[in-house]
C-alpha positions in Angstrom: -25.6 7.7 0.2 -23.0 6.3 2.5 -22.1 2.6 2.3 -22.8 0.4 5.3 -19.7 -0.5 7.4 -19.8 -4.1 6.3 -19.8 -3.2 2.7 -17.0 -0.7 3.2 -14.9 -3.3 4.9 -15.4 -5.8 2.2 -14.6 -3.4 -0.6 -11.7 -2.0 1.4 -10.2 -5.4 2.0 -10.0 -6.1 -1.8 -8.8 -2.6 -2.6 -6.1 -2.9 0.2 -4.9 -6.3 -1.2 -4.8 -5.0 -4.7 -3.0 -1.9 -3.7 -0.4 -3.9 -1.7 0.2 -6.4 -4.5 0.5 -3.7 -7.2 2.7 -1.5 -5.0 5.1 -4.3 -4.1 5.4 -5.4 -7.7 6.2 -1.9 -8.8 8.7 -1.4 -6.0 10.4 -4.7 -6.8 10.5 -3.9 -10.5 12.0 -0.5 -10.0 14.6 -1.9 -7.6 15.6 -4.7 -9.9 15.7 -2.3 -13.0 17.6 0.6 -11.5 19.5 -0.7 -8.5 21.0 -4.0 -9.7 24.4 -2.5 -10.2 24.7 0.0 -7.4 26.3 -0.3 -4.0 24.4 -2.3 -1.4 23.8 0.7 0.8 21.7 2.4 -1.9 19.7 -0.8 -2.4 19.2 -1.0 1.4 18.0 2.6 1.5 15.7 2.2 -1.4 14.0 -0.9 0.0 13.8 0.6 3.5 12.1 3.7 2.1 9.9 1.7 -0.3 9.1 -0.7 2.6 7.5 2.3 4.5 6.2 4.4 1.7 3.1 2.2 1.2 1.8 3.0 4.7 0.1 6.4 4.0 -2.0 4.7 1.2 -2.8 1.8 3.5 -3.8 4.1 6.3 -6.1 6.1 4.0 -7.9 2.8 2.9 -8.1 1.6 6.5 -9.4 4.9 7.9 -12.1 4.9 5.1 -13.0 1.3 6.1 -13.2 2.1 9.8 -15.6 5.1 9.5 -18.7 4.6 11.7 -22.1 4.3 10.1 -24.2 7.5 10.3 -27.3 7.0 12.4 
């Protein structure tokens, strides 16, 4: 059975927040661990890519949340 839209949005909100927090902590930990001693351009590139790499996951969660109810 399909979840009602309100329930999907509530669950999706918490999943989205958890995903974003976990993703950002992992990206920061990787950057701090492996990029502390490299040139600034490599740090910039890593954080630029990591700053955009969460979008497909977020888009998947949001598209699931936005599905219309079946009638």
